[in-house]
C-alpha positions as CSV (number, residue, x, y, z in Angstrom):
1,X,12.5,-11.5,-18.7
2,X,9.8,-11.8,-16.1
3,X,9.2,-8.7,-14.1
4,X,6.6,-7.4,-11.7
5,X,5.0,-5.6,-14.6
6,X,4.5,-8.8,-16.6
7,X,3.2,-10.7,-13.6
8,X,0.7,-8.0,-12.4
9,X,-2.0,-8.6,-15.1
10,X,-2.1,-12.3,-14.1
11,X,-2.3,-11.4,-10.5
12,X,-5.4,-9.4,-11.0
13,X,-7.3,-12.4,-12.4
14,X,-9.3,-14.4,-9.9
15,X,-8.2,-18.0,-9.1
16,X,-11.6,-19.1,-10.2
17,X,-11.3,-17.5,-13.6
18,X,-7.8,-19.0,-14.2
19,X,-9.0,-22.4,-13.0
20,X,-12.1,-22.3,-15.2
21,X,-10.1,-21.2,-18.2
22,X,-7.5,-23.9,-17.6
23,X,-10.1,-26.6,-17.3
24,X,-11.8,-25.5,-20.5
25,X,-8.5,-25.4,-22.4
26,X,-7.6,-28.9,-21.1
27,X,-11.0,-30.3,-22.2
28,X,-10.6,-28.8,-25.6
29,X,-7.0,-30.2,-25.9
30,X,-8.2,-33.6,-24.7
31,X,-10.8,-33.7,-27.5
32,X,-8.3,-32.5,-30.1
33,X,-5.8,-35.1,-28.9
34,X,-8.5,-37.8,-29.3
35,X,-9.4,-36.6,-32.8
36,X,-5.7,-36.4,-33.8
37,X,-5.0,-39.9,-32.4
38,X,-7.9,-41.3,-34.5
39,X,-6.7,-39.6,-37.6
40,X,-3.1,-40.9,-37.0
41,X,-4.5,-44.4,-36.5
42,X,-6.4,-44.3,-39.7
43,X,-3.6,-42.8,-41.8
44,X,-1.7,-45.0,-44.2
45,X,0.8,-42.4,-45.3
46,X,3.9,-42.6,-43.0
47,X,4.8,-38.9,-43.5
48,X,1.3,-37.8,-42.5
49,X,1.2,-40.2,-39.6
50,X,4.6,-39.0,-38.3
51,X,3.4,-35.4,-38.6
52,X,0.2,-36.2,-36.6
53,X,2.4,-37.9,-34.0
54,X,4.5,-34.8,-33.7
55,X,1.3,-32.7,-33.3
56,X,0.2,-35.1,-30.6
57,X,3.4,-34.6,-28.7
58,X,3.0,-30.8,-28.8
59,X,-0.6,-31.0,-27.7
60,X,0.3,-33.2,-24.7
61,X,3.0,-30.7,-23.6
62,X,0.5,-27.9,-23.9
63,X,-2.1,-29.8,-21.9
64,X,0.5,-30.6,-19.2
65,X,1.1,-26.9,-18.9
66,X,-2.5,-26.3,-18.0
67,X,-2.3,-29.1,-15.5
68,X,0.6,-27.4,-13.9
69,X,-1.4,-24.2,-13.6
70,X,-4.1,-26.1,-11.9
71,X,-2.1,-28.4,-9.7
72,X,1.4,-27.2,-9.4
73,X,3.9,-29.9,-10.2
74,X,1.4,-32.7,-10.2
75,X,0.4,-33.6,-13.8
76,X,-3.2,-34.7,-14.3
77,X,-3.6,-37.9,-16.3
78,X,-5.5,-37.5,-19.6
79,X,-8.8,-39.0,-18.4
80,X,-10.5,-38.9,-21.8
81,X,-7.5,-39.9,-23.9
82,X,-6.0,-43.4,-23.5
83,X,-2.3,-43.6,-23.2
84,X,-0.4,-44.4,-26.4
């Protein structure tokens, strides 16, 4: 349950700090997404490839969460990661 007590610590952070952290997390996720896509593309084992695809889906959801923090409901496209 979200209460004022759970929101208060976030409210004390500056917008700049939250934005900077979100941008850094997104950049790291973009790079990890790129590496994971490469590994999945090079993988011959179907089980491993499927596992990597599931990881990619989870990483994209996490990245979209940071985009929401930065831009509200607008989701930023993954500039450094081509669409599947």
